[in-house]
N, C-alpha and C positions, 0 to 999 in steps of 0.2 A: 449723367453722361450717357451718350449713345454712340456706339461704334458699329457701323454696318460692315459685316464681313460674311463671306461665304467660303467654307472650307472645301477645298478641291484637292483630293489626294493625287499624287503624281502617278500618271498612267502611261507615260511615254515608254516605248520599247527601247531597250538598251542593246543596240546592235547597228550594223551597217558601217558605212565609211566614216560617218561623223564620230561614232563611238570609238572607232579605231584611231582616228586622228587625235581625239582627246587623250586616249591612252598613250599614244606615242609622244604627245607633248609633255604629259606628266613624267613619262620615263626619261625624256631628254632633260627636263629640269632636275630630276633626281640625280641624273648623271652629270649635272653641272655643264651640260652642253649648250644650254641657252643662258642668256644673261638678261637681267632685269635692271632697269635704271633705279629701281627702288631698293635693290639689294646692296646697298652701300652703308658704311658706318655713319655717314652724315645723315642719311634719311632715318636710320634707326635712332640716332641721337635726337633728332628733331621730333620724331613720332613718340619716342619714349618720354621725352621731357614734357611735351604737352599732355600726354596721357597721365603722367604722374602728378602734374600740377592740378589737373581736373579731379584726379582721384582724391586729393587731399582737401577738396572744397568742403565746407560745412554747409550742408543742405538745410535750408529753412523751408519746411513744407509740413503739411498735416502728417500726423503720425501714420495714418493708413497709407501714405504715399512714400514715406521715407525709405522703405525697403526696396522700392522700385528703382531708386536712384542711388544704388550702392556704389562704393568706390570702384568695384569691378566694371560696372556699367559705364561710369564716367570715364574711367581709364580707356576703355575700348572706344568710346566716342572720340576722345582726344586723338588716339592713334589713327583712327580711320579718317579723321579730317585731314591729316597730313597725307596719308596714302590709304585708300584710293582717292580721297578728296571729298567724300560724302559718306554719310552714315544714315541708315534707316532701321527703325525698330518698330515692331508690331506691338500695339497696346493690347494686353490681355487682361480681361476682368473676370476670368473664371476663378473658382475656388475662393470667392469672397474677398479677393484682394487684387491690387493692380500690379502687373508685372510688365517689363519691357523685354521682348525677345528679339535678338539680332537677326537681321535678314541679310543673307549673303548675296542674294540676287533680287533685283526688282525691275519692273518695267512700267513706266507711267503711260497712261492712255486716257482717252476721254477728254472732253473740254476743248475749246477752240480759242482760249485766251490764256493770259498769264495768271488768272485767278485759280489758285490751287484748290479752292473749295469745289470747283467743278471737275477736278481730276479724280481718276481712280488709279489704283496701282496693283499690279500683280506681283506678289512677293513669294519668295521661296525660302523656307527655313530648313536647315540641314541638321540631321541627327545621326547618331552612330549607325542606325539601321536603315536610313533612307532620308527622303525629303518630303515635305508637305507644302503645297501651294495654297495661297489665299488670294482672293480678290477683294480689295478693301477700298473704302473711300479715303480721301486725304485725312479726314478726321480720325481715322483709325490707326495712324502711324505717326511716329515722331521722325522728322526728316530734317537734317541740318547738313549744309555743304560748306566747303571752304570758300568757294566762289562759283560763279557761273556766268555765261554770256547771256546778254539780253535776248539773243535770237533763240537760245536753247536753255530756258530757265530750269528745265527738268534735269539737265545733265550737269552734275557737279564737277568742278574742276579743282584739283588740288595744286599745291605749289609745284609739284613735279610736272604737271601738265602746263602750267603757266611758264615755267622755266625749263622746258624740255631739253633745250640745248645744254644747259648747265648740268642737268641730271645725267644726260648721256656722257658729258665730259667726265664727270666724277666716276661714272660706271666704267668707262673705257680706261681711265687712269688706274683705277684699282684693279681692273681686269689685267692690264698690262703688267702691273707689279705682281699680281698673283701668278701669272704665267712665268715671270722671271724667277720668282721664289720657288716655283714648282720644279725647277731644274734639279737634276741630280747633283749631289754633293760627293766629291771624291777627293782622295789624297794620293795622287800618283807618286810613286817612288821609283826613281830610275835604278835599275839593277842590270847586271850583265846577263847576256843571253844564257839561258839554262840549256845545257847539252848533256850528252851521255857522260856518265861518271867514269873518269879514267882510273885504272888500277894503280895501286901504289907498288912499292918494291916487293912487298910480301904477297902480291897477287890479290889483295883484298880490294874491293871496290871503294873508291874515294867518294866523299860527299861533295857534290857540286855546291859552290857558295850560294848561288841563286836559289837552289832548292832548300838549302838550310835556312836562308833568310825568309823565304816564303813560309816555311814551317813555323819559324819563330814569330812572324807577324800574325799567322793564323791562330796561334796559341796565346797571343798577347791579350786579346779581349779588352782592349782599352788601357792596358798597363804599359809601363815603360819596358822596352826590350833593349838589351845590350847586344849589339851586333859588331862584327869585325870591321875595323876601319878599312877604307879603300885606299888610304894614303900610301900603302906599301905596294900598290899595284898588284894585289893578289899574289904576292910572293915573287913577282917578276921585277921588283925594284920600283923606285919612285918615278922613273921615266914612263912607266906604263900605267901609272895611277891617273884616275880622272882628275880634272881640274878642281872639282869640288867633291867633298865627301858626301855621305848620305844626307839627304835633306828632304823633309816632307813639305809639300806645297799643296795648299788647299785650292781646289777648283770647284766653283759652285756659283750660286746666284750672285750677281753683281750688277743690279740695275743702275742705269745712268742717274746721276744726281738730278738731272732735269726732270726725269719722270717723277721722282719723289716730290719735287717742288710743285709740279703741276697737280699731283694728287692732293697736296696740302692746300693749294689754292682752290681747287675744285671743292674740297671739303668745306672751306670757309664760305665759298659762294653758295653751295647748297644749303648750308645753315642759314645764311642771310635770306635766301629765297623763302625759307620756311619761317622767317621772322625771328630766328634765334641769333642773338649776338654771338659771333664766333669766339669771343673771349671766354664764354662759359665753358668751352671745351679745349682751351689752350692750356697746356701744362705749365707754361711760364707766367700766367696771369696772376697778379697779386690780389690780395683780399679786397682792396678798394675797387679794383676793376671788376671783380666778380660781383660784388654787391651792386655796383652801378649797373652792370649788364643785366643782372637778375631783376632789378627794379624796372629797367626798360622793357624786358621781356614780359613782365607782369602787366605793365601799363599798355603795351602795344599789341600783345597777342592774347594772353590768358584772360584778361578782363573783358576785352571785346568779344571773344569767343563765348565767355560765360554769359554775357548779356544776350547774345543771339540765342544761345541754348535756353536761357531762362524764358525768353519770349515764346519760343516754340513749345516748351514744356507747359507754360502757363496757359497758352491757347488750346493745346490739345488735351490737357488733363483738367482743364476748367477749374483751376485753383491757383492761388498765388504761390510761386516758387522762386527762390533766390539762392544763389551760390555765393558764399563768402569765403575769403581766403585769409589765413592768418598773416599778420604783418611780418615783413622781413625784419631780421634783427637790426639791420641798418636803419629801417624806418623807426623802430622803437628807440634807438639811440638818438636819432635826430629829434624825435618828440621829447625825449627826456632832457636833451640839451636845451630845447626851446623852453620847456617848462621851468628848468632850472634858472635860465636867464630871466624869465618873467618873475620868478619868485625873488630873485636878488634885487629886482627893480622895485620890490615892495608889494607885489600882487600876492594874494593868498594862494597857498598851494592848490586848493580845490579849483579856484578860478583859473590859475595858470595851467592846470591840467586840462580844463575844459577848452581853453583857448588853443592849446597844443593839439587837442583832438579835432577841433574845427579846422585847423590848418593842415593837419595830417590825419584825415579820417580813415578808419578801417572797420568800424563797427565791432571792434573786439575789445570790450570793456574788461575782460578777464585777464588779458595779457599785460595790462599796464595799470598799476594801482597807485593811489595817492601816496602810499607808503614809499614809493620810489622817488617822490619829489622831495628834495631837501627843504627843510624849513629854515626860516631866518629868526 
């Protein structure tokens, strides 16, 4: 293998208006004054699901390469395919082994056609103490995107870019609910106006009912407080009593039902844009629906992404690499049922198992054994 690269330490000065603007942006985001369409539960659910699915893949590759494709690397690749929509890793062959280092920033240049072999890329790696820049050929990086336009094949587009309106809808809906739920919560209690305490017959100052009530409530600390009823009109008779006795009423967030429905709909739309069946994250979905949805997700998203990733890794690392996934429990049950029916028809258990594997392949011979097939 040969990877051409030239190390170029970061030498840009940190100052000026640009640096100030960057700091202000970071401060605004830290103070939640800015909103990002990716900062929603739906996007996190989709990114996390694809990342976890790729992380559990069984990597079939030479031993010297297996450590480079660790579950952590595969998980991060899956997450970045959803957002920001592309992922790039620098191939490192130092220290006698192959490693993949994530690059947070990159810029493609060179070349006048869609042939990536003619491109070069400037990448930036970040560490706790600073950044390091490299200028690499395309053969020195692993690059995979969710999609791209034919006019800009170097610019990866994620599902949030393709469905930007839906992403904004989900973000705005959750932001609206967040603002509503951030309202103060209070329990106003109507009391008579507190005034100067009048003296009793002995000349001692009397305690104002409102002051006494306020003191009792302050000392309650969440416990039940017994207070004097107002039904006697504060000693002036029932005619002076309020129409209703003491009553606590909660005042606080009460978002419109329509907002919650829009947020739920936007949640499902965002998941669908990311290829995730919404039933996977619906609390009322039954087991059959979940199994069917997970199978669809594996076939429509995980497997195609794995095949694209395999092709890129095989081409760049110059060795055969494959990613295999354990069968779902539902698939094993279907295969077991098929093998059982074939066995009852007179076929030998071994042959019935082989036929079931051909119909429902997964390359996982350890997960299903002939002992599971009933004999006749």
